[in-house]
Legacy VTK file of the C-alpha trace (Angstrom):
# vtk DataFile Version 3.0
C-alpha trace
ASCII
DATASET POLYDATA
POINTS 143 float
90.817 82.007 97.357
91.543 78.472 96.315
93.562 77.779 93.173
90.488 76.402 91.404
88.637 79.645 92.152
91.498 81.681 90.703
91.542 79.479 87.632
87.791 79.945 87.198
88.147 83.733 87.510
90.933 83.687 84.907
88.788 81.614 82.531
85.912 84.062 82.891
88.182 87.058 82.282
89.765 85.392 79.258
86.279 84.679 77.907
85.317 88.329 78.336
88.549 89.717 76.953
90.932 88.390 74.384
94.012 86.566 75.692
96.244 89.518 74.769
93.993 92.041 76.523
93.888 89.849 79.633
97.687 89.678 79.903
98.012 93.422 79.234
95.496 94.092 82.014
97.526 91.929 84.416
100.717 93.792 83.409
99.052 97.140 84.083
98.107 96.044 87.611
101.697 95.023 88.260
103.021 98.328 86.940
100.521 100.221 89.076
101.566 98.255 92.161
105.209 99.323 91.657
104.153 102.951 91.197
101.876 102.777 94.247
104.724 101.481 96.418
106.985 104.228 95.065
104.382 106.927 95.731
103.771 105.589 99.241
107.508 105.632 99.916
107.750 109.263 98.837
104.794 110.121 101.062
106.317 108.340 104.071
109.611 110.195 103.618
107.743 113.510 103.393
105.741 112.720 106.549
108.940 111.686 108.338
110.594 114.935 107.300
107.683 116.968 108.647
107.708 114.975 111.905
111.423 115.664 112.358
110.859 119.351 111.605
108.208 119.437 114.316
110.855 118.277 116.825
113.021 121.290 116.006
115.275 120.196 113.142
115.715 122.582 110.231
113.842 121.644 107.023
117.027 120.739 105.113
118.429 118.553 107.883
115.041 116.927 108.536
114.550 116.123 104.864
118.015 114.615 104.476
117.818 112.588 107.680
114.361 111.324 106.739
115.626 110.037 103.392
118.732 108.640 105.076
116.732 106.704 107.662
114.181 105.445 105.140
116.874 104.207 102.758
118.994 102.730 105.535
122.042 104.699 104.392
123.208 105.229 107.959
125.227 108.414 107.723
127.203 109.104 110.892
127.485 112.844 111.143
126.810 115.486 113.721
123.407 115.947 112.084
122.641 112.250 112.562
123.582 112.573 116.231
121.155 115.499 116.529
118.480 113.369 114.901
118.589 110.761 117.656
119.163 113.148 120.557
115.524 113.142 121.712
113.056 110.279 122.234
110.569 111.703 119.712
113.179 111.906 116.984
114.465 108.403 117.762
110.932 107.039 117.483
110.412 108.776 114.130
113.745 107.570 112.741
113.067 104.020 113.965
109.703 104.000 112.179
111.303 105.311 108.980
113.976 102.597 109.077
111.366 99.851 109.523
109.049 101.218 106.848
111.978 101.589 104.461
112.833 97.910 104.825
109.249 96.856 104.225
108.935 99.190 101.231
112.095 97.847 99.625
110.906 94.254 99.870
107.478 95.162 98.463
108.953 97.188 95.612
111.348 94.417 94.618
108.566 91.832 94.691
106.269 93.999 92.562
109.061 94.869 90.159
109.945 91.206 89.737
106.310 90.344 89.051
106.104 93.157 86.506
108.659 91.458 84.297
107.738 87.801 84.746
104.890 85.653 83.494
103.508 88.222 81.090
103.157 88.100 77.352
103.746 91.825 77.068
106.840 93.621 75.855
109.216 94.214 78.793
110.518 97.389 77.165
107.051 98.924 77.278
106.610 97.806 80.891
109.934 99.415 81.815
108.979 102.611 79.970
105.699 102.822 81.913
107.449 102.258 85.247
110.183 104.820 84.525
107.705 107.360 83.148
105.359 106.949 86.088
108.268 107.163 88.537
109.479 110.334 86.850
106.044 111.919 87.177
105.869 110.922 90.844
109.283 112.480 91.516
108.194 115.695 89.827
105.010 115.753 91.897
106.960 115.037 95.100
109.410 117.878 94.448
106.602 120.424 94.313
105.715 122.160 97.534
LINES 1 144
143 0 1 2 3 4 5 6 7 8 9 10 11 12 13 14 15 16 17 18 19 20 21 22 23 24 25 26 27 28 29 30 31 32 33 34 35 36 37 38 39 40 41 42 43 44 45 46 47 48 49 50 51 52 53 54 55 56 57 58 59 60 61 62 63 64 65 66 67 68 69 70 71 72 73 74 75 76 77 78 79 80 81 82 83 84 85 86 87 88 89 90 91 92 93 94 95 96 97 98 99 100 101 102 103 104 105 106 107 108 109 110 111 112 113 114 115 116 117 118 119 120 121 122 123 124 125 126 127 128 129 130 131 132 133 134 135 136 137 138 139 140 141 142
């Protein structure tokens, strides 16, 4: 889309909604993008954990190593050595490391956009992000 097209779309939306409603709607999309990235990250870690379990790691070790690889923490333990002892595990861990890097960049970009160029209260935006993140964590902890 060209910049003039975006400007035209914004003018139409502002005409349909009040200026305040328009900016609140934009803020909601930004908040939802942060929560979507967070939810996707949790899902990727869960899938990585299951993939590592399928290669023979215990559920506790697989879960920890999945989070470790996704976050890039890089623990060097006997468990970490077990994690990369087979080609299938190495491939899974490599994918988790790459996806973790991409997810971090996307989350930071969305979070930055959530707090800039809006006429909404940043405290409310932060409350929505923290509340939504808390609900996602609770949902992710359930089996």
